[in-house]
C-alpha positions, 0 to 999 in steps of 0.5 A: 528650902524644903518643898511645901507640903501639898494635899490633894482634895478630890471631890467625890460626894455628888449624887449623880442623879442624871446617871440613873444608877444605884452605883455612885457616879464616881464608881462607874468605870472609865477604861476598866478603872473606877472614875474616881481613881483616875484623879487619885493616880494623877495626883500621886504621879504628880508627887502629891504626898497626901490625898483626901477624897470627899465622899457622901455618908455611907458611900462605898467609894472608899472601898476602891481607893488605894489603902493610903488615900484618906476619906472625909464625909460631906454630911450635906449636899451643900455644893463644892464649897461644902465639900472642901470645908469637910476637909478642913483639918487637911487644909489647915495642915497643908501649905498647898491644896490641890483641888480635883473633881472625882468626875473629871478623870482625864486631868493628867499628872503633867497638867497638875505639875505645870499648875503647881510650878506656875503657882509657886513661881508666881507666888499665887494664893490661888491658881485656876486651871482654865481652857478656852472653848468654842462653845463654853456651854454651862461651864463657869466663865473666868473673868479677868482683871485688866492685868490678866489676873483672875477677878472672879469665876461666874457660874452659869448653870442656872439663869441669873447667875451670869450676865449676858456679857459674862456668858460671852466669855470663852475661857472656862473654869475646869474645876481644878485649883491650887490654893495656899492652905492659909488663904483657902481656910480663910476664904471658906469661912466667908462662903454663903449660899446666896445664889440661884442654887442655894449652895456653897460655891468654891468659886466664891472662895477664888473671888474672896481671895482675889478681892482680898488682894491675894494673887489669883492666876490662871493656868491655861491648858490647851488640852480640853479634856481637863474639863471633860466632866461626867454628868450622864451616860453620854458624858461617860461615853465621851470621856471613855472614848477620849481615854481609850484614844489616849491609851492607844496612842501611848501604847503605839508610841511605846512600840505596839502596833494597834491596827485600828485604834477606833475599834480596839478597847484597851483598859488603863492598867493593861501592859503590852510589850514591844512589837506586839500586834493588836488586831481590830475588834480586840478588847483588853481588860483589867490587868492583862499583860501582853508579851513582846511580839504577841499577836492578839485578835482580830476579835479577841477579848482578854480579861485579867490574863497574861499572854507570853511573848510571840503567842497568838490569840485569834477570835477567842475569849480569855479570862483569868488565865495564863498563856506562856510564850509561843502558844497558839489559841483559837480561833473561837477558843474559850479559856476560862479561869484557871486555864494555864498553857505552858510554852508552845502549847495549843488550844485550838478551834472551838476548844474550852479549857477551865481550871486545867494546865496544858504542858509544854507543847501539849495540843488540844487542836479542836472541838474539845472540852478540858476541865479540871485537868492536867495535860502533860508535855507533848500530849495530843488530844484528838477532836471531840475529847471531853473531860466529864469532870462533874458528877453532880456533886463535885468536880473531879480531876483528869490527869493525862501524862506526857506524850499521850495520844487521845483518839477522836471523841475520847470521853474521860470520866473523871477522876481518871488518869492516862499514863505517859505515852498511852493512847486511846482509840477513837470513840473510847469511853475511859472510866478507869486509869490507863497504864503508861504506854497502853492502848485503851479502847472500849467496845461498841455495838455497830448496827447496820439497818438497811432501807428494807429493814425499817420498823424491824425488831433488829437487823444485821449487826456486827461488833467492832472495837472503836480503836482498831 
């Protein structure tokens, strides 16, 4: 028998006024990923073939969704029932409908898979994901029949929706459901807004199916995160903390040492190789990739960058850059977009690199700025080396050849090229190309003014070459 056609409908049309933000609630990030993308990914990983997201008019939500995900518009703010009604065409074309919420991001593929299996095994027309809480708060209560089936779900957000007896129930509705498509389509036609909030409740569809005799069952999860919804910034912080905890555990189970998970921030799309060590105070963001046995931190922030195997990044900030294998970065280094370190390269203490490549084994040990440059393999830049790359109109490029050795406080006024094996003297200002194998120095006038010469027109002076 062919498997049933299943569509996931994700409700993402809520206004989210309590977030007090012009950004739609479901676009606020959770561990680097827009909130609404979490249930999209969960549904996809659970094997759902069609995913539909319900959005409000003029919403930018569709811009962050994978290309294959569909969107439909809920024209009016008429509740969860109205949101699902907006996806009527998808419902009528589906054997099963999975309903998720865009502001409940931590429902896992495993839970979704378990729900679908229970729904099919029982021959149910609706399956409700529930959990049991010590303090149910304003979550909808699950009222069961004597046989353990679901009789109805009672909303509790507004006084008068639930009786005192119903408020004592601790089993709550997570807002995640599986319906047969036919049963859901019929139940949606019966919805009305005769409740305290004047909205169409999707929970009334559950009651309508149960009242008509359709099997209505609960799939109870011990994972309380299934109903960790986001209504305000405090909820967002709680959800992100839980997501961060789970991400860290996942990496540790895969062979990564996270020294102090409580002080480490790892985004959802970060990948880390075995035996890597993540020190406290480290933040790994975006699509960052960390290689095997790399050491990151303490106190490093790396965004959308690649770090090769066995490299170390200590107390540094990296953004949109590539660090190959066996490199050393930091402490207090800033690698800006376009920085690329080849195998064994070093960008050391108080070094800034932007749009520049360091060749294999090249070293910029300390107190330097390297921008718009190419540094050859084995080159060594002395402390205080500066590439003066901006002339006020355009950025100009510096090229330093393999095995070049630059003296301390060398200033390179781009565009300029230092040849292979060339050297510069301390304090040299290089405005012209330096041929391979040459020593470049620039003359400076040194003046020594003694304590008795204060206010004099001049004093003894000697000329010296800074490189000799």
